[in-house]
N, C-alpha and C positions, 0 to 999 in steps of 0.2 A: 504494500500500500504506500502511496506517496505521502510525504510529510514536508511541509514548508518549514525551513529553518531560517531564523532571523538573527542577524548580527553574529554569525558564527564563521569560523575559518581558522585553520591551523596548518602547520607544515611549513617546510622550507621554501615552498614555491608560491606562497601567498603573501603579498605585501599589503600593508594598510597604514594609513596615517591616523586613524581614529578608532581602532578596535573593531573594524568592520561594521560600524554603525550604519544602518540602512541596507546592508546586504541582505538579499532575499534569494534563497537557493532551495530548489526542490530536491529531495533525496528519496530514493525508493528503498523501502525496508520490507522484504518479503514476509517477515514475521509480525509486521505491524497490523493492527486492526482485528476486530472481532468479526465473525461471519456476518453479523447484522450490519456492521459498518461497511464492510466490503460490498454487501448487497446494495446498500444505500448509494454508494459511489457508482455501481454499475447501473442502477436505476437512473441516476442523473445523466450518465453517458447515453443511455438508450433514449431517454427523453429528448436530449439534444439532437441525437441522430435523426429521430423521427421528424423533428421540426426545424432542421438545419437550414432549409431554404426560406423559411419565414422568419425565424429568429436566429440570425447569423452570429450574433455576439454571444460569448460565454457570459455566464452570471457568476463566475468564480465560485461555483458551488463546492468544489473540493476544499478550497481555502475556508469557505464559510462553515462547512461541516466541521473542519478542524477547530476553528475559532469558537464555534458554538459550544464545544466541549471545554476548551481552555478558558473562555470568558462567558460563562452562562449568564443569561439575562431573563429575569422574570418581569414581563411587561405589565405594569399596573395601570397604564394609561388606556382609556377607551379608544376604540377606532372611531375616527370622525367621518361621518357620512352626511353631507349637506345636500339638500334638495334645491332645485332651481329657485324656489321662492324664499329660501332661508338666507338671512344675512350672515356674513362672515364676522363672527365675534372675535374679540381678542382672546377669550377663553378657548375657543376652538383652535385658533392659531397656536397659542401657547401649548396646548395639548399635543398638537401635531409636531411642534418643534421638540418638545420633550421626548416624544416617541422616536423621532428621527435621530436626535443626538444620542439618546440612550442606545439605539441600535448601532449607530456608527461607532460609538465608543467601544463596543464589543469587537469591532473589526480592527482596532488599533493594535499594532504589535508592541511588544514589551519595550522596544527601544524608542517608541514614540511616534513612528510613522505609520501610514496606512498602506499596506501592500496591495497589489492588484495587477491585473492583466494589462500590460501595455503592448498589446499586439500592434504591429505596424504593417509595413509592406509585406505582402504575402509571398514574395519570392523567397523570403527567409524560411518560412514553413507555412504553406497555404492550405486552403480548403476547396473542395470541389464545387463547381457551378452546375446548374441543371443541364446545360448543353454539353457537359462532359469535359469542359476545359477548366482552367484555373485563371483567376484574374490577378491584378496587381495588389488588390486588397479585398477583404471579404465582401464588400458591397459592389466591387467592380466587375465589369464584363470580362469574359475570357480573353486572354492575350497569348500570343506565342511565347512570350517571355515567361509568363507564369506556367503555362501548360507544359512546354518542353522541359523546363528545368524540373518541374514537379514529377513528371513522368520518369525522367532519368533517376531522380532521387529515390522514388518508390521502388524502382527496379533494383537499385543498389541496396536498398533496405530489405530486399528479399521478396517483394511482390512479384508473382508470375505475370506473364503477358496477359492472362485472362483472369487475374485475381481482383481483389477488392470489390467483390459482388458486382462485377461488370464495369467498375470504374476505370480499370486499366484499358479495356477495349475502347470505351468511350473516349478516353483521353487520347489514345493513339489515333482513333478516327478523326478527332478534332484536329490534331496536328497535320495529318495527311490532307484533310479537306481544306486546310488554310495555307497550303504552300510548303509544307514540311518544315523541319527544324531549322533549315537554312534561312528562314524568314525571321529568326529570332534577333533581338536587338544586341547591341555591342556587348553589354554586360553578360548576356546569355552566351554569346559566342565565346567570350573569354573563359567562362566556367566549363563549357563543353570542350574547349581546347585543353584546359587543365586536366580534365577527365580522359582525354585521349580519343574523343569521338568526333572532333572537329579540327581540321587542319589550322595551324596558327596563321597560315598565309591568308586565311579568310577574315582575319581581324583587321580593323583599322589600327595602324601603328600609332602608339603614343610614346614617342621617344623620351627616355629618361634624361636626355641631354637638355630638356626644357628646364631642369633644375639648375643647370649651369648658366642659364641666361640671366642678364641683368634684370632686376625686379620690374623695371618700367616696360619691358617687352612682354606683351600679353601672351600669354600662353592659350508588319503591323506596328507601327511606331505611334506612341502617344504624341511625340513631338518630332515629326519628320525633319531631317536636316536639309538645309538649302544646298544649291549647286556649289557654292563656295567651299562647303565641306567636302563634297565629292572630289573637287579639284585638289584640295589640300591633302586628303588621304591618299589619293592616287599619286601625288607628287612625292609624299613621304615614302610610299610603298615602292614606287618604281625607281626613285632617284636617291633619296636620302638613306634609306635603310641599307641598300647594298654597299654604300660607302662606309657606313658605320659598322658593318659586320665584318669588314676586312681591314688588314693593316694598311695604313697607320690609323684609320678611323676607329678601329676597335679599341685603341688606347683611350680615346675620348669616351667611348661607350663604357669602358671599365670604370673610368673616373665618375661618370654620371651615375652608374649603378651604385657605386660606393657612397656618393652623396645622397642618393635617394634612401639608401639603407640607414644612413645616419639620421635622417628625418624620421624614419620609421621607429628606430630605437628611441629617439627623443620622445616621440608620442607615447610609445609603450611605457617608458619609465615614468613619465609624468601623469599617467592615468592608472598606475599600478597594474598595467597590462589589461585594463578593461577596454581602453581605446574609446574614441569619441562616440562610436556607434557600431552596430553589428557588422556592417559591410566592411569597414576598414579593419575591424577586429579580426575577421577571418582572413582577410588579405594580408594583414601584417603578420599574422601567425604563419601563413603559408610562406611568406617571404623569409621569415626567420628559419623555417624548416629547410627551405632551399639553400639558404646561406650556410647552415650547419645543422643537420638533423638532431644532433645531441647537444645543441647549445643550451646555455642557461636561459637565453631569451625565449626559446621555444618551450622549455619546461615551465617557465613562468607564465606563458600564455595559457597552457592547458587548463588549469583549475578555474580560470576566469571565463571559460566557455559557459559554465553553469550559471554565471550571473545573468546570462541572456535568455535562458530557457525557462519557460513558464508552463505549468500544468494546470489544466482545468477540465471541465466535463467535455470540452471539444477536443481534447488530446493535448499534445505538447506542441508548443510553438516557440519560435525564436522571436523575442521582442524587438521592437524598434529602438530600444535603448536598454540600459540595464535597470530600467524602472523609472517611475515618475515620483519618487519618494518625497523630495523636498517640495516639489510643485503641489502635490496633493495635500501635503501637510500644511503648507502656507495658506492655501485656500480654506481648508477645514478650520484652521485657527480663526481666520477672519470671519467665517460663517458663524462659528459658535460665539465668538465675542460679540458679534453684531446683534445677537438675540437678547442680550442683557441677562443671560443665564449662566454667566461664568462661574459664580460661586457654586451653583448646583453641579457643575461639571468640571470642578477644579482639578481632580486627578487626571482627567483626560487632557486638559490644557497644560498641566504641569509636565506630563510626559512629552507632549508635542513641543513644548518650549525647550526642553532639553535637546530634542532632536534638531530643532532649528539652530540652536547654538552650536551643536556638535557638527553640523553640516556646512557651516561657513568655510570657505576656502581661506586659509590663513597666510599663504605665501604666494608670491609670483613664481612662475617656472624659472629654473636657473638659466644662467647664461645671457647672451644678447638676444632679447626677445625679438628684435627686428630680423635678425638673421634666421630665426626659426619660425618667422611669420606668426608670432603669437602676441596676444594682447595681455595687458596686466590682468591679474586674477586675484590679488590679495584683497580680501574683503567681499568678494563676490559670493553669490549662492549658485550652485549648479542646479540642473533639472532633477538630478537623482541623488547622488551621494558625494560626500567630500572626497572619497577615494577616486571617483571619476574626475572631478575637479575642474572640468571645463566651465569657464564663467559664461553666463548668459544674461542678457540685459533684463528681460522681463522676470526671469527667475530671481535675479538679484533684487529687483524692485518688489516682487511679492514676498520674498523672504524678509526684506527690510520692513515692509508694511506689517507683516505678522509680528516681527520682533518689537516694533514700536507699539502696537496695540497691547501686547503682553506686558510691556514696560509700564503701562498705565494701571495695571491690576496689582493688587497687593501681592508681594512675594510670598506671603503666607499661603496664598492660593495657588500661584503658578510658578513659584520659585524665583530665584534672583534674576534680575534683568541682565541682558547682555552688556558687556563692557562697552561704554560709550565710544571708545576709540575704534572698536570694531565696526560700529555704525558709521563712523567717519570714513573708514576704509571702504565700506559699501557705497557710500555717497560718492567717493572718489572714483570708483569703478563706473558708476552710472554716468557721472559727468563726462568721463573719458570716452564713453561709447556713443555720445551724441555726434551725428554727422553734421556737416556744414549746413545742410538744409533743415536741421532741427529734428530729423527723424532718427529712430533707433532701429538698427538691424538686430540680429540675434547674438552671434558669438563675437563679432568684431565690427570694426568700421567698414563701411562700403568702400572698398579700396580701389575699385576700378569702374569700368563702364558697362552699361547694359548691352551695348552692341557686341560684347564678347559672347553673348548667347548664340551668335551666329556659328561659333565653333564649339558649341556644347557637344561633347563627344558621347554623352550618356545615352542619348536617343530615347530613354524611357521617362526622364523627368525634365520638366521645363523650369527655367528661372533658377538655376542652381550654380551657375559659374561664379557669380558674386553674391555677397550677402546683402540683400535688399532691405531697406527700411520698411517697417510695418506699423500700422496704426496700433495694433494691440501692444507691441513693445513700447511704442512711444507713449501711449496712454498710461501704461503701468509705471513708466519712469516719472511722468508728471505727478501721478498720484502719490508715489513713494516720496518724491522730493518735497511735495507740498506737506505731507504728513510729518516729514522729518523737520522741516523748518519751523513748524509750530512748536516742537519740543526743544529744538536747538537753534533758536533764531540768530545766534551770532556766528554760526559756523558756515563759512564760504557762502555768505548770503548773496553777494553779487553774482557769483558763478551760478548758484542755484536759480536765482531769479531770471538770469539770462537764458538758462537752459529751458526753464518752464515757458518763457515767452516764445522762444524759437520753436519749441516742440509743439505748442498749441497752434502756431501758424502753419506748421507742417501738416497737422491733422486737417486744418481748414482748407489748405491748398489742394489736397488730393481728394477731397470729397467730390463726388459726382453731382450733376445738376439735380438729380432726383433724391439726393440725400444718401444714396448708397455708397459705401466703400467696403472693402474686404474686412473691415473691423468695425462695422456699424454698431455692434453691441458694445464696443469699448470706447468709441470716439466721444459720445456724450459725457462719459465719466471723466475722461481726461480733460475735456474742455471745461467742465464744471470745476474740477480740481484746480484748473488754471485761473479761475475767477470769472469765467463766462457764465451767463445765465440764459434761460430760455428767451427772456425779453431782449437781451442785448446781442444774442448770437443767432444769426440766420442759419448757421451750420447746425446748431443744436435743434432749432425748429425743424429744419429739413430732415435731420436724422430721426427725430421723434415721429414726424409725419410718415416717414418711410416705414419705421417699425410698426406703427399702428396700422398701416395699410397691409401689412403681412400677417396680422393677427387672424387666426382661423376662427371658425364659427364656435368651436368649443371653448374659446377663450385663451387658448395657448398658442404657441409657435412651434413649428417643426421644420428645420432647414436640412436639406439634403447635402451630402458631400459634393454633389454636382456643382454647387455654388462655387466651391474652390476650384474645381476643374475647369468649369466653363466661364467663371467670373461673372455670372448672372445669378441673382437670388433665385433659388429653386426650392420649392416645398418638398417634403418627404412624399413618397409615393402614397396616393390615396389621401393626401392632405391630413396625414396623421400628425398629432402633436408630440412634443418631446419635452420632458421636464427641464432638461439642461437649457435648451433654446428659450423656453418660457422664462426660466429664471434669469438668464442674461438680459432678455428683452425688458423684463420688469425692473431689473437693477438700473438699466440705462434710462428708462422712462422716469423712475422715481428720482434718481440723481438729477435729472433734468428739471425736476419740480413739477412733473405732470400729475402727481398725486393730489395737488391742490387745484387742479384745473378741471373744468367741466369736461374737457375733451377726453380725460381719462376716467372720470367718474363712471361712465357707462360701460367701461371696459374692466375696471379694477376688480369688481366683484367676481367676474368670470375667471380672471386670471388667478386670484388668490384661492377661489373655490377649487379650481382645477388642481393647484398644487397641494392644497390641504388634503383633498380627497385622494390624491395620487399616492399618498403615503400608506394607504391601507391595502391589504391587511398587514404587510410587513414593510416598514418605512425604508425602502431601498430604491431611491429615485435613480433609475438607470439612464436606460436608453440606452530665441531668441535673441596700431600706430597712433598715435595720439591725435586728438583733434587740435588743429592749429588755433582755434578760438578758445579752447579750454584745455590747455596743455596739462599733461600728466606731470604731477610734481610730488616730491616726497612729502609725507605728512609730518609736520612738526607738532609742537605742543598744541592741543586743541584750543581753538579760539574761545570756546565756552565750555565750562565743565559739564559732564553728563548730569542731568537732573536726577535727583533721587525720587523714589516713588512717593506720591502723596495721594490720598483719596480724591478722586475726581469730583468736581462740583456738579457735574452732570454726566449723563450717559456717555460711555466711551465708545459707543457704536459710531462708526465712521459716517460723518455728515448725514445722519438719519433724520429726515425731515418729517416723517410721518410715523404712524404707530408700528408696532412690531409686526403687524400683519403684512406690512409692505415688504418685509425682509424674509418672509418664509421661504422664498425661492432660493435664498443664498445657501441654505443648508442642503446642498446637492450631494448625495452620497454616491 
């Protein structure tokens, strides 16, 4: 039986900076589990299999079954069922909140974070579509990339050509009906070549000599490449590669490979061999094995493969990251604090507080960061764990927001607040990540130009050659800096005010005429935090009107992944609602002041009723180089001392303008 292990790890080939806090690894123990428990797991798997085409996401039932025994809960709160004619009372909302927070508290790990399935691109480990193929993700249509790789993987794992209850035959037919495996994209061709079933000459060459160039020189398809790429690959293949494969050109090739391997080792060492994500994790591990099969680097890679594997009722998958530990914990903290129920759920918040403090990145990577193409990281928060360590703009912002909220609560309830100097470090990272246009990308500054997408070699993903600025990251940065300067008004005030002003202008600038942008749920919150109001900002008014125009008859919202792919707002199939989309829409509208306006009064009851009732019978709401304007500088003595905790004179819920009913949506489990 499978068991989830939290914050564990031992042996000479596992490295950690903080005792493996946040690490989540599944381990199989054949002696574990009673016959009844094993039967319960098998029932969950069979139920998923029967409904896999309608309910494609797992519900993490294996983890929930384990935690229900480790953290048992006796629910004393009644189930809220509201009829259409009933008003949403504060008592009903408080009851729903207590039920939800009680339930989510049982899903908290002992180190303070909330584990969960972070499945991502399905070529990592996918699931079958009705037509017999496999897509890029569980909601996506079948592609040659997903289908050919999955078919080969299943055969390697021992499935016969007619196995899988007919799935193998269907998959093979899909491949043959769509032009054969030769129609796979570049990433797929590379892996088929590694496995020896596709000739390397069929791959577009990506010469490692690019790592030797000066920095200023740029270096069934979802995103078909243009003619210029065809010319580029043909030139490299016919002219450049033959030169570099023979003397004296091969001397340059040898130097280039050595340089590339140095960058691989630098990445491995600075992420404790987790690597930034699953794709480069396995590629780096493969390169280390090719370099030296018995090397220490390869041995250090092996135990970290488990950090990416997740087990649920839908089977085992490789996640899109080593988890979303800090991200989920930061939002859960903000959700619980916003309910004014902190004292009731002090133990939950105290554990979460410790996790937030233990997950902050405490140092920059070693060496000359520019030569390794790395940004500063001291003070940042990662998406997952401190051992992963990559700094991300919105994760740092959300981590900072959570830490600031917790610092307002008595340490007797949530533990000692984080050292103020560490908050200054976080602010320094956020300020350093602002681009000249005021926008924030994810991991780094936007270092080059969008036209480089012309030579995007991936073929499977668009807009990946540079790190683009996003509304969500920009909005989060504004909110975090605004919250920070209220508590620390004397620290870097001028730089913070400049950043907030420029970032708000960025959000306004990229909004479309109808109020739509790819961060429409986040943009009003950022603008309000920057000091804009519904009355003073046409952008907020347009965003609110756009959101209200997308509300469904049931009172909720439900946005499809197709909005991201097609860049046009698209409802879920069948106009279904989703608690997460509904929650974000309400947050944006409430922060924009719509709760006091007649335009929302006729909507608000439906929204809150939908979310309050959606928690029954089990409250489990399913469904991110320095800036020349803000130079990175060493932090000297703080310009203002960290404030000590004092009882707040009013609610510490963030800019809550209306009753607690308006924030029920924030407790998204």
